[in-house]
C-alpha positions as a printed NumPy array, in Angstrom:
array([[ 36.437, -25.956, -50.826],
       [ 36.182, -29.627, -49.963],
       [ 39.189, -31.136, -48.273],
       [ 40.869, -33.601, -50.654],
       [ 44.148, -35.553, -50.528],
       [ 45.6  , -33.72 , -53.549],
       [ 45.501, -30.322, -51.777],
       [ 46.999, -31.554, -48.503],
       [ 50.589, -31.144, -47.346],
       [ 52.419, -34.23 , -46.053],
       [ 51.879, -32.819, -42.536],
       [ 48.126, -33.354, -42.966],
       [ 47.048, -29.739, -43.423],
       [ 45.598, -27.937, -46.435],
       [ 48.279, -26.447, -48.697],
       [ 48.666, -22.661, -48.611],
       [ 48.607, -22.491, -52.408],
       [ 45.169, -24.104, -52.475],
       [ 43.961, -21.56 , -49.92 ],
       [ 45.427, -18.732, -52.025],
       [ 43.586, -20.026, -55.088],
       [ 40.37 , -20.179, -53.091],
       [ 40.801, -16.566, -51.964],
       [ 41.556, -15.333, -55.491],
       [ 38.497, -17.158, -56.826],
       [ 36.088, -16.151, -54.047],
       [ 36.308, -12.411, -54.647],
       [ 35.386, -12.699, -58.357],
       [ 31.625, -13.011, -57.692],
       [ 31.836, -10.033, -55.334],
       [ 33.468,  -7.979, -58.081],
       [ 30.846,  -9.187, -60.555],
       [ 28.075,  -8.169, -58.15 ],
       [ 29.519,  -4.645, -58.151],
       [ 28.767,  -4.383, -61.876],
       [ 32.029,  -5.605, -63.428],
       [ 31.892,  -8.312, -66.084],
       [ 33.9  , -11.188, -64.495],
       [ 35.818, -11.996, -67.702],
       [ 37.337,  -8.52 , -67.822],
       [ 39.615,  -8.39 , -64.771],
       [ 43.201,  -9.136, -63.809],
       [ 44.678,  -9.66 , -60.341],
       [ 47.251,  -6.924, -59.69 ],
       [ 48.236,  -7.933, -56.174],
       [ 47.286, -10.428, -53.518],
       [ 48.508, -10.494, -49.928],
       [ 47.576, -13.402, -47.681],
       [ 48.083, -13.728, -43.96 ],
       [ 47.896, -17.328, -42.78 ],
       [ 46.652, -17.474, -39.188],
       [ 45.898, -21.142, -38.684],
       [ 45.678, -24.488, -40.405],
       [ 42.835, -26.479, -41.897],
       [ 43.274, -30.183, -41.279],
       [ 40.098, -32.231, -40.991],
       [ 37.411, -30.008, -42.474],
       [ 36.419, -28.157, -45.618],
       [ 37.422, -24.52 , -46.14 ],
       [ 34.918, -21.693, -46.561],
       [ 35.875, -18.344, -48.067],
       [ 33.93 , -15.097, -48.121],
       [ 35.052, -12.207, -50.319],
       [ 34.085,  -8.528, -50.361],
       [ 34.712,  -5.466, -52.47 ],
       [ 36.079,  -2.858, -50.08 ],
       [ 36.465,  -0.059, -52.607],
       [ 35.83 ,   0.306, -56.304],
       [ 37.322,   2.926, -58.56 ],
       [ 36.925,   3.419, -62.291],
       [ 39.404,   0.689, -63.229],
       [ 40.78 ,  -0.627, -59.908],
       [ 38.859,  -2.734, -57.388],
       [ 40.084,  -3.412, -53.842],
       [ 38.871,  -6.586, -52.151],
       [ 39.273,  -8.595, -48.971],
       [ 38.565, -12.187, -48.106],
       [ 38.542, -14.51 , -45.125],
       [ 38.933, -18.284, -45.037],
       [ 37.479, -20.281, -42.151],
       [ 37.067, -23.933, -41.287],
       [ 33.616, -25.123, -42.359],
       [ 32.896, -26.87 , -39.045],
       [ 35.025, -24.994, -36.535],
       [ 34.565, -21.474, -37.909],
       [ 38.215, -20.777, -37.015],
       [ 39.895, -18.177, -39.196],
       [ 42.653, -19.794, -41.242],
       [ 43.653, -16.954, -43.582],
       [ 42.778, -13.414, -44.597],
       [ 43.607, -11.764, -47.885],
       [ 43.632,  -8.37 , -49.515],
       [ 43.509,  -8.21 , -53.279],
       [ 43.614,  -5.546, -55.988],
       [ 42.149,  -6.1  , -59.447],
       [ 42.375,  -4.146, -62.686],
       [ 39.011,  -4.105, -64.466]])
């Protein structure tokens, strides 16, 4: 996610809500790759642990399916700084499909 003024806090760091949106969005292709049609899913829960800040670089998020049941999919994701590679946040998500 490119760093932009509209997703920055006054303190000069990327807003946690923007990072949460990135995490929620990044796992959708992973779920789709597991055979689920992306338009047929709902986020049940999302837990995010913020471990650092992103200030002067873009954010990169990778998402994975960690377990898939018949109608529930468990996922995880990690957000890093595009240049530094520092971990900014990690998330665990559950989707109903």
